[in-house]
N, CA, C and O atoms as CSV, one atom per row, in Angstrom:
chain,resi,resn,atom,element,x,y,z
A,1,UNK,N,N,220.869,104.914,249.964
A,1,UNK,CA,C,219.913,104.596,250.995
A,1,UNK,C,C,220.525,103.553,251.933
A,1,UNK,O,O,221.047,102.532,251.487
A,2,UNK,N,N,220.453,103.822,253.214
A,2,UNK,CA,C,220.970,102.879,254.198
A,2,UNK,C,C,220.006,101.710,254.349
A,2,UNK,O,O,218.805,101.845,254.119
A,3,UNK,N,N,220.545,100.573,254.736
A,3,UNK,CA,C,219.718,99.381,254.897
A,3,UNK,C,C,219.388,99.154,256.368
A,3,UNK,O,O,220.105,99.595,257.265
A,4,UNK,N,N,218.271,98.448,256.585
A,4,UNK,CA,C,217.915,98.019,257.930
A,4,UNK,C,C,218.966,97.037,258.421
A,4,UNK,O,O,219.628,96.374,257.622
A,5,UNK,N,N,219.116,96.945,259.726
A,5,UNK,CA,C,220.084,96.038,260.325
A,5,UNK,C,C,219.328,95.002,261.141
A,5,UNK,O,O,218.388,95.337,261.862
A,6,UNK,N,N,219.737,93.745,261.030
A,6,UNK,CA,C,219.143,92.678,261.835
A,6,UNK,C,C,220.262,92.035,262.637
A,6,UNK,O,O,221.265,91.589,262.080
A,7,UNK,N,N,220.078,91.993,263.958
A,7,UNK,CA,C,221.045,91.359,264.844
A,7,UNK,C,C,220.370,90.166,265.498
A,7,UNK,O,O,219.267,90.285,266.031
A,8,UNK,N,N,221.028,89.022,265.458
A,8,UNK,CA,C,220.486,87.820,266.083
A,8,UNK,C,C,221.005,87.693,267.515
A,8,UNK,O,O,222.210,87.698,267.762
A,9,UNK,N,N,220.062,87.580,268.444
A,9,UNK,CA,C,220.372,87.306,269.837
A,9,UNK,C,C,219.975,85.859,270.084
A,9,UNK,O,O,218.793,85.546,270.225
A,10,UNK,N,N,220.967,84.982,270.134
A,10,UNK,CA,C,220.729,83.542,270.147
A,10,UNK,C,C,219.911,83.191,268.908
A,10,UNK,O,O,220.438,83.254,267.797
A,11,UNK,N,N,218.662,82.830,269.062
A,11,UNK,CA,C,217.831,82.470,267.910
A,11,UNK,C,C,216.786,83.530,267.601
A,11,UNK,O,O,215.888,83.294,266.792
A,12,UNK,N,N,216.887,84.690,268.229
A,12,UNK,CA,C,215.880,85.741,268.067
A,12,UNK,C,C,216.475,86.898,267.264
A,12,UNK,O,O,217.478,87.490,267.664
A,13,UNK,N,N,215.852,87.211,266.138
A,13,UNK,CA,C,216.299,88.322,265.299
A,13,UNK,C,C,215.669,89.619,265.803
A,13,UNK,O,O,214.464,89.679,266.049
A,14,UNK,N,N,216.487,90.644,265.952
A,14,UNK,CA,C,216.014,91.964,266.370
A,14,UNK,C,C,216.348,92.943,265.251
A,14,UNK,O,O,217.506,93.085,264.860
A,15,UNK,N,N,215.316,93.615,264.742
A,15,UNK,CA,C,215.488,94.542,263.625
A,15,UNK,C,C,215.749,95.963,264.122
A,15,UNK,O,O,215.125,96.429,265.075
A,16,UNK,N,N,216.683,96.639,263.455
A,16,UNK,CA,C,217.017,98.021,263.748
A,16,UNK,C,C,216.897,98.839,262.466
A,16,UNK,O,O,217.258,98.369,261.387
A,17,UNK,N,N,216.393,100.054,262.586
A,17,UNK,CA,C,216.383,100.981,261.471
A,17,UNK,C,C,217.818,101.447,261.220
A,17,UNK,O,O,218.664,101.309,262.104
A,18,UNK,N,N,218.110,101.988,260.051
A,18,UNK,CA,C,219.457,102.499,259.790
A,18,UNK,C,C,219.895,103.568,260.799
A,18,UNK,O,O,221.085,103.699,261.084
A,19,UNK,N,N,218.947,104.321,261.332
A,19,UNK,CA,C,219.257,105.373,262.297
A,19,UNK,C,C,219.418,104.842,263.723
A,19,UNK,O,O,219.781,105.601,264.622
A,20,UNK,N,N,219.154,103.552,263.943
A,20,UNK,CA,C,219.361,102.941,265.251
A,20,UNK,C,C,218.110,102.606,266.034
A,20,UNK,O,O,218.201,101.933,267.061
A,21,UNK,N,N,216.936,103.052,265.584
A,21,UNK,CA,C,215.709,102.700,266.288
A,21,UNK,C,C,215.475,101.195,266.187
A,21,UNK,O,O,215.812,100.573,265.180
A,22,UNK,N,N,214.899,100.621,267.232
A,22,UNK,CA,C,214.713,99.178,267.306
A,22,UNK,C,C,213.219,98.835,267.251
A,22,UNK,O,O,212.375,99.597,267.722
A,23,UNK,N,N,212.916,97.685,266.672
A,23,UNK,CA,C,211.543,97.193,266.659
A,23,UNK,C,C,211.129,96.848,268.091
A,23,UNK,O,O,211.783,96.053,268.764
A,24,UNK,N,N,210.043,97.453,268.538
A,24,UNK,CA,C,209.563,97.228,269.910
A,24,UNK,C,C,209.208,95.755,270.115
A,24,UNK,O,O,209.562,95.167,271.137
A,25,UNK,N,N,208.522,95.171,269.164
A,25,UNK,CA,C,208.097,93.776,269.290
A,25,UNK,C,C,209.306,92.851,269.374
A,25,UNK,O,O,209.336,91.936,270.197
A,26,UNK,N,N,210.309,93.090,268.517
A,26,UNK,CA,C,211.519,92.265,268.549
A,26,UNK,C,C,212.240,92.401,269.883
A,26,UNK,O,O,212.712,91.410,270.440
A,27,UNK,N,N,212.326,93.636,270.400
A,27,UNK,CA,C,213.015,93.877,271.675
A,27,UNK,C,C,212.299,93.187,272.822
A,27,UNK,O,O,212.943,92.601,273.692
A,28,UNK,N,N,210.972,93.249,272.834
A,28,UNK,CA,C,210.200,92.573,273.888
A,28,UNK,C,C,210.463,91.067,273.835
A,28,UNK,O,O,210.653,90.426,274.869
A,29,UNK,N,N,210.473,90.512,272.631
A,29,UNK,CA,C,210.719,89.071,272.474
A,29,UNK,C,C,212.134,88.710,272.946
A,29,UNK,O,O,212.308,87.736,273.679
A,30,UNK,N,N,213.136,89.481,272.536
A,30,UNK,CA,C,214.527,89.161,272.856
A,30,UNK,C,C,214.856,89.373,274.329
A,30,UNK,O,O,215.506,88.530,274.948
A,31,UNK,N,N,214.417,90.477,274.886
A,31,UNK,CA,C,214.774,90.801,276.273
A,31,UNK,C,C,213.910,90.040,277.274
A,31,UNK,O,O,214.404,89.543,278.286
A,32,UNK,N,N,212.618,89.958,276.979
A,32,UNK,CA,C,211.709,89.321,277.925
A,32,UNK,C,C,211.506,87.840,277.715
A,32,UNK,O,O,211.012,87.146,278.603
A,33,UNK,N,N,211.882,87.348,276.543
A,33,UNK,CA,C,211.699,85.940,276.252
A,33,UNK,C,C,210.240,85.549,276.055
A,33,UNK,O,O,209.879,84.382,276.209
A,34,UNK,N,N,209.402,86.524,275.714
A,34,UNK,CA,C,207.971,86.252,275.550
A,34,UNK,C,C,207.688,85.582,274.214
A,34,UNK,O,O,208.221,85.987,273.181
A,35,UNK,N,N,206.847,84.559,274.242
A,35,UNK,CA,C,206.467,83.846,273.022
A,35,UNK,C,C,205.523,84.680,272.164
A,35,UNK,O,O,205.535,84.562,270.939
A,36,UNK,N,N,204.701,85.525,272.797
A,36,UNK,CA,C,203.733,86.369,272.094
A,36,UNK,C,C,203.965,87.829,272.475
A,36,UNK,O,O,203.184,88.394,273.240
A,37,UNK,N,N,205.026,88.447,271.951
A,37,UNK,CA,C,205.358,89.811,272.343
A,37,UNK,C,C,204.306,90.845,271.946
A,37,UNK,O,O,204.219,91.904,272.567
A,38,UNK,N,N,203.512,90.552,270.925
A,38,UNK,CA,C,202.451,91.475,270.523
A,38,UNK,C,C,201.414,91.674,271.620
A,38,UNK,O,O,200.895,92.777,271.795
A,39,UNK,N,N,201.113,90.612,272.355
A,39,UNK,CA,C,200.154,90.709,273.460
A,39,UNK,C,C,200.746,91.557,274.580
A,39,UNK,O,O,200.052,92.383,275.174
A,40,UNK,N,N,202.029,91.350,274.866
A,40,UNK,CA,C,202.704,92.152,275.893
A,40,UNK,C,C,202.682,93.619,275.487
A,40,UNK,O,O,202.416,94.486,276.320
A,41,UNK,N,N,202.959,93.910,274.218
A,41,UNK,CA,C,202.962,95.285,273.722
A,41,UNK,C,C,201.577,95.908,273.839
A,41,UNK,O,O,201.457,97.056,274.266
A,42,UNK,N,N,200.540,95.186,273.474
A,42,UNK,CA,C,199.169,95.712,273.592
A,42,UNK,C,C,198.837,96.024,275.047
A,42,UNK,O,O,198.266,97.076,275.337
A,43,UNK,N,N,199.186,95.127,275.961
A,43,UNK,CA,C,198.931,95.363,277.379
A,43,UNK,C,C,199.698,96.584,277.882
A,43,UNK,O,O,199.159,97.397,278.633
A,44,UNK,N,N,200.951,96.708,277.467
A,44,UNK,CA,C,201.771,97.842,277.881
A,44,UNK,C,C,201.184,99.157,277.384
A,44,UNK,O,O,201.129,100.134,278.130
A,45,UNK,N,N,200.742,99.189,276.121
A,45,UNK,CA,C,200.127,100.405,275.568
A,45,UNK,C,C,198.851,100.769,276.311
A,45,UNK,O,O,198.600,101.945,276.575
A,46,UNK,N,N,198.042,99.768,276.649
A,46,UNK,CA,C,196.783,100.022,277.347
A,46,UNK,C,C,197.003,100.517,278.769
A,46,UNK,O,O,196.294,101.407,279.239
A,47,UNK,N,N,197.990,99.940,279.454
A,47,UNK,CA,C,198.249,100.311,280.848
A,47,UNK,C,C,199.101,101.569,280.982
A,47,UNK,O,O,198.998,102.288,281.977
A,48,UNK,N,N,199.936,101.835,279.988
A,48,UNK,CA,C,200.851,102.991,280.031
A,48,UNK,C,C,200.904,103.647,278.647
A,48,UNK,O,O,201.914,103.538,277.952
A,49,UNK,N,N,199.827,104.327,278.245
A,49,UNK,CA,C,199.784,104.896,276.894
A,49,UNK,C,C,200.885,105.930,276.622
A,49,UNK,O,O,201.144,106.263,275.466
A,50,UNK,N,N,201.521,106.430,277.658
A,50,UNK,CA,C,202.591,107.403,277.462
A,50,UNK,C,C,203.796,106.797,276.716
A,50,UNK,O,O,204.627,107.538,276.191
A,51,UNK,N,N,203.896,105.467,276.668
A,51,UNK,CA,C,205.008,104.848,275.928
A,51,UNK,C,C,204.939,105.190,274.443
A,51,UNK,O,O,205.956,105.176,273.750
A,52,UNK,N,N,203.752,105.493,273.965
A,52,UNK,CA,C,203.582,105.822,272.554
A,52,UNK,C,C,204.221,107.162,272.194
A,52,UNK,O,O,204.462,107.438,271.018
A,53,UNK,N,N,204.496,107.999,273.201
A,53,UNK,CA,C,205.136,109.293,272.951
A,53,UNK,C,C,206.531,109.125,272.352
A,53,UNK,O,O,207.021,110.019,271.662
A,54,UNK,N,N,207.163,107.999,272.607
A,54,UNK,CA,C,208.518,107.753,272.128
A,54,UNK,C,C,208.576,106.791,270.950
A,54,UNK,O,O,209.662,106.387,270.536
A,55,UNK,N,N,207.427,106.421,270.409
A,55,UNK,CA,C,207.380,105.433,269.323
A,55,UNK,C,C,206.975,106.078,268.010
A,55,UNK,O,O,206.327,107.124,267.974
A,56,UNK,N,N,207.378,105.422,266.942
A,56,UNK,CA,C,206.909,105.765,265.612
A,56,UNK,C,C,206.722,104.460,264.843
A,56,UNK,O,O,207.161,103.403,265.295
A,57,UNK,N,N,206.081,104.532,263.701
A,57,UNK,CA,C,205.866,103.336,262.876
A,57,UNK,C,C,206.904,103.295,261.772
A,57,UNK,O,O,207.327,104.328,261.255
A,58,UNK,N,N,207.307,102.080,261.420
A,58,UNK,CA,C,208.307,101.896,260.378
A,58,UNK,C,C,208.045,100.564,259.686
A,58,UNK,O,O,207.668,99.582,260.326
A,59,UNK,N,N,208.247,100.542,258.379
A,59,UNK,CA,C,208.110,99.304,257.606
A,59,UNK,C,C,209.498,98.800,257.243
A,59,UNK,O,O,210.225,99.444,256.486
A,60,UNK,N,N,209.860,97.646,257.788
A,60,UNK,CA,C,211.148,97.043,257.487
A,60,UNK,C,C,211.094,96.336,256.149
A,60,UNK,O,O,210.348,95.368,256.001
A,61,UNK,N,N,211.848,96.779,255.186
A,61,UNK,CA,C,212.031,96.182,253.872
A,61,UNK,C,C,210.843,95.357,253.379
A,61,UNK,O,O,210.925,94.135,253.256
A,62,UNK,N,N,209.763,96.035,253.106
A,62,UNK,CA,C,208.609,95.391,252.515
A,62,UNK,C,C,207.681,94.681,253.487
A,62,UNK,O,O,206.671,94.112,253.072
A,63,UNK,N,N,208.006,94.705,254.760
A,63,UNK,CA,C,207.134,94.083,255.757
A,63,UNK,C,C,206.131,95.116,256.243
A,63,UNK,O,O,206.260,96.301,255.934
A,64,UNK,N,N,205.142,94.683,256.992
A,64,UNK,CA,C,204.151,95.599,257.523
A,64,UNK,C,C,204.754,96.573,258.522
A,64,UNK,O,O,205.854,96.362,259.032
A,65,UNK,N,N,204.032,97.616,258.786
A,65,UNK,CA,C,204.484,98.651,259.711
A,65,UNK,C,C,204.509,98.123,261.147
A,65,UNK,O,O,203.564,97.478,261.602
A,66,UNK,N,N,205.604,98.406,261.847
A,66,UNK,CA,C,205.758,97.985,263.246
A,66,UNK,C,C,206.205,99.181,264.078
A,66,UNK,O,O,206.797,100.120,263.546
A,67,UNK,N,N,205.923,99.154,265.389
A,67,UNK,CA,C,206.396,100.247,266.239
A,67,UNK,C,C,207.900,100.136,266.457
A,67,UNK,O,O,208.429,99.045,266.670
A,68,UNK,N,N,208.578,101.277,266.401
A,68,UNK,CA,C,210.006,101.327,266.687
A,68,UNK,C,C,210.244,102.421,267.714
A,68,UNK,O,O,209.437,103.335,267.876
A,69,UNK,N,N,211.371,102.305,268.402
A,69,UNK,CA,C,211.701,103.259,269.449
A,69,UNK,C,C,213.207,103.500,269.447
A,69,UNK,O,O,213.993,102.624,269.087
A,70,UNK,N,N,213.594,104.721,269.862
A,70,UNK,CA,C,215.025,105.010,269.952
A,70,UNK,C,C,215.514,104.753,271.369
A,70,UNK,O,O,214.757,104.241,272.194
A,71,UNK,N,N,216.738,105.089,271.664
A,71,UNK,CA,C,217.294,104.800,272.993
A,71,UNK,C,C,216.576,105.562,274.108
A,71,UNK,O,O,216.552,105.099,275.248
A,72,UNK,N,N,215.997,106.711,273.801
A,72,UNK,CA,C,215.236,107.468,274.799
A,72,UNK,C,C,214.000,106.674,275.236
A,72,UNK,O,O,213.643,106.656,276.414
A,73,UNK,N,N,213.364,106.026,274.278
A,73,UNK,CA,C,212.155,105.263,274.568
A,73,UNK,C,C,212.447,103.974,275.252
A,73,UNK,O,O,211.527,103.218,275.563
């Protein structure tokens, strides 16, 4: 079984699935510098629900399920 990958961008950890999909919340935090990326994600889903077409849920090593996206998303 392949393991999840965590890459640190400065002080921000971004989680990746073994297949390369990235945690949406982590990416929003790292790229946008948002302190509360969950709020940004909720707003984005509400304003542009089509983003969910490219997302799936994944549980990183015993943590709760989070949205992940591949390079297409």
